[in-house]
N, C-alpha and C positions, 0 to 999 in steps of 0.2 A: 910660399905664400901661393893659391893654388892660380895657374893658366887656366881660365874655364875653354871648354868646348860644348857648349850647348849645340846637337845637331838640330837641334826643333827652330831655336833662335837664328840658328845661322843662315835658316835659309827661309826667315818666314819674309812674308809683305811687308808685318807692324813690328813692332815692338813696345816691351810694357814697362813705364813709370809707376812706382808703387811708393808712396807715403806711408811709414807704420812705427808709430811712436808706441814702442814694446814698454808697459810699463816697467820701471825698475830694469831693463833689460833681463829680467825674469833670473838674478844672479843667484839668490837663494832658493831657485826652483827647480829641478830639473825637467821636471814633468813641463812646465809650462815654456821652457825653452824648448823640448823636443817639439811640442805643440808650434810652436812659431814657426821652426824650422819646416814643419810639414805643410803650413800654411804658403809661405811665402816661397816655397820649393813646386806647391802646383802650382801657385800663381806665374811662377817661372819668370820675375823680371829680370829686364835690360838692365836698369836702372833702380835702387832699393832707397828711397831717402829715409832712414832711420834715426829717430830721435830715442831719449833715455836709454845711450850705448852705457849705463854705469858701469864701471868696474872692466869695462872692455879694455882698457893696458893694464890690468893691475896683473899679476904673477906672469910676468912676463908674456903681458898681452894673452893670458889663457882661452877667453873669451873672444877674442877679435878669431884670434886662429879657429877655434870650434865652430863661430859663424861661417867663417870664409870655408872650411872642409863642408858640414851640412848644406851649404847651399851654393856651393862651387862658383862661389862669387869673389871676386877680391875686393876687398874693404881700405879702408880709409876711416880716421877717426879723428876730428877736429879738432882745435885747438883747448885745453882747456884754463878757465879764467880760475884764480885764485882755490877757493875749498870744494868748487861746485863739483857734484857726483855725473850729474845728467849731461854728457859729453855726448854730441850728434856723431852723426855719420855718414857716411856713401859706399855702397858696394855696388860694382859694379860686371856684367858679361863679358869680361876681356875677349870672347870669340866675336863680339861686335864692338864693342869700344874702347879707346885707349886712353889712357890720362895722359895730357902732355906737359901741364901745369898743377900744381896745388896753392889756394891763396888760402893763407894764416890769420884769418884779422880778429883779433881780441877786445879793439875797439869798441867802448859802446856798449858789446853785448855780455848779458849776463852767462849765456849758454853758448858760446859762438860757435857760428856753424862752421859747416864742414863744406867747401865748393871747391871742384876741381874745373878745370877747364878740358873737355872729350874731342874726340874726336870718333867719327863712325865710318863703318865699314873702310873705304878708300877711298869717303872724303878728306880733302885735303882742308875743308875749314873747320875751326874749332869752335865750340859752344861750352857754355858756363853751365855747369849745375850746383844748384847749393842747399844741402838739408840745413832746416833751419827749428830751433826752439826757440820762441818768445817768451820774456820774462811769465812770471805763472803773477806775478801778484802787483805789478803796477804800469798801468795804463801808458804813462809818463815817459817810460824805457820802452816799452814796446813802438812809442811812436817813434821814438830815438833809434831803436832796433831798425824799424820799416823804413828810415830813413837813411839811414846806412846801409843797408839791402841793396835801394833802387839805385847803388853805384854800380852795382853787375850789371844793368840795362843799362849801362854810359860807357860801353869799353866798345874801344875801337881795335884795330889791329890794320899793320901795313902791306898792301899787298905784295908780294913777293915780286922783288925787281926794280922798284920804286925807291925815288929818293924821297926821305923822308925829310931833310932838308930844303927842297924846292918843291915837292907835292905834298908837303906833311897835311893836308885841307883834303885836296883833291884824293889824294890814290890812300886815303884810310877808311876800311869797313867797318858796319858795326858786328860788335859780338853779341849772337841773342842768349838767353837763358832759359831755362826751364829748372824749376825745385820749389818747395815750400814746405811744408812740414805743420807742427804744431802750432799755432800765431795764437792759440790764448785769447782770443777775441772774436771779434763776428762778422761775418759780410755786410755791408751796409746796408739798410733797411730798407723793406717794400721790393726786393729782389729776388728774395728766393719764396717756398711754398712755406716755410715753417718760421713761424713768428719767434720774434725775441723774446725772451724774460722781462715778464713784469715785477720791475723792482720792487712796489711795493705790495706782493704778496710772496718776498723773498725775506727768510730773517738770518740768515746765515751775512753778520754784517760784516765779514772779513772777506765774504764771496762777492758784495757788493761792492765794497773798497778795491777790490784785484778788479774787476769785470767791468765795471759802469763807469762815466762819468757824468759830468754836468753840463748841458747844454748853454747855450747865450743865455735862456730867459730860467736858468736855475733847477728846469727839470731833470732830474737821473734818468738816461738813456744809457744802452749797450755798449758797452767800445768797440767803434768800428774804425774806429782812427786806421790805425795800420793797411787794412784795404781800405779807404779811402787817400791812404797815402800813394801805394802800388797802384792804383789805376789811375791815377796822377799822373806816377810817372812812365806812362805806358808798358806797363804789365797789366798782364789779365786774369783773373780767376778761371781757369780753364773748365772748371765744373761747369759755374756760371756760361759763360760762352756755350757750351754746349749744349747747355738743356735750351737755350734762349736759339739756336740754329736747330732741334731734334728736340719738339714738343712733345712728342711721344715718350722721349727717354728722360721729361723735366723731373720725374720723380728719382728717378734711378740714380741720376749725377749728382743733385742736391741734397741726397741723403740723411742726414745729422752722421758727425761720428762719434760724436762722447756727450758726456751729461750724467746728470742727476735731476729726479725731482724734484728736492728741496732747493736747487740752484736753477731753477727756470728752466728743466728739462733739458732733452739732448740739440744738441746744436752743432752747425757745421763748423767746427775750432779748424779742423783739419784743411788746407786748401792750397793746390798747387796753382803755382801760377808761371805765367809766361810770357816771352816778349810777342808782340800782337803777330809779328810775320809769323808767328809757329799755330798760332793756332788754327789753321785750315789744314794741318797735320792732324789733328785732334782727331781723331774719328769716333769715341767711346769713352765715356768716364762713369765708374760706378764703385758704391763703396761695399766693401765684402765683411760682415761682422764675424767678428772672433771673440772666442773665449777669453782666450789668454791674455787679455790686456782691456786697460780699460776706453783704449781706442781701439775703433775698428779700422781696418784698412782702405787706402784709398788708391785705386787704381785706373790708370790712364792709359787708352792705348793709342799710341800715336802710327801713322800711315811712313813706313822708311821711306818709300819713292819720293814722296811729299816732304817729307823731312829736310831730305838730303838735295831736293833742287831749291826747299827755299835757302838752303845755305851757300849751293852753287850761285843762287842769283846775285847773292850779295857781293862776288868777287867779280863777275859776269858786269852788272852794272858799274862796279868800280874801273874797271879795265875799260868801259867804256867811254871815258869820261876823259 
């Protein structure tokens, strides 16, 4: 597995977090895989959140190693549950990031996430990164998956040298997280510039069942339950945050990533969420249109210095108690 040495990223003031659902992993289409590799290499992510890593571990992990070699990134594939083919993955630039732990959670999930504890550069404070592919067919399961994922925003670490037996409440610090992917659901209505589907105009009955719910008045509405759960738990949609703090870039940040006309048009189903303290480090969010997948690529720019300062501040506050 490659140890990456991205000179460009190594000296950068920023790093990129990219989320990409690559349809079927291009497993039977080498041309599409080459196109994906070219796009992602050109973007040059520090952290790549992948969904639909189909067959990544088949044939002695042939496609995983192929991705690592083509992208010059180190890859992890999440746990497999049952017979599901659509695995998740995370790839990182090891010249900037190092993995210090891996979380393998198969409970609740139809397609379990890939979740890593990472450290950046010479910063001693860890953070969590997670790649998610929520259930495509069940609003009920998506709510459970979102609730399960909020547990990652509820982690703590002991300050080195403290006594957990004596100071377990006063000398524990929060571990922040950033991650996301394909939520197969919608942002809370009224906060984006893109209109949600009008279900009375859609005749795809399966899609209606998969992506809508009934409200308290019996009206059919778009399923935004996962978004509401995550935001209630202190996670924020970074595209929405960036758009609301940078009005000139609003439409760029909130560009839809996936969808077809007969299912209500293109929607912003691919979303990255972060613990609220991380939000000031987000300096840009945009969507890159691609023709090698049914999902476009979501790209977030993070200010490295601000990101590390936010991490270090958590230790400093804990030590000051």
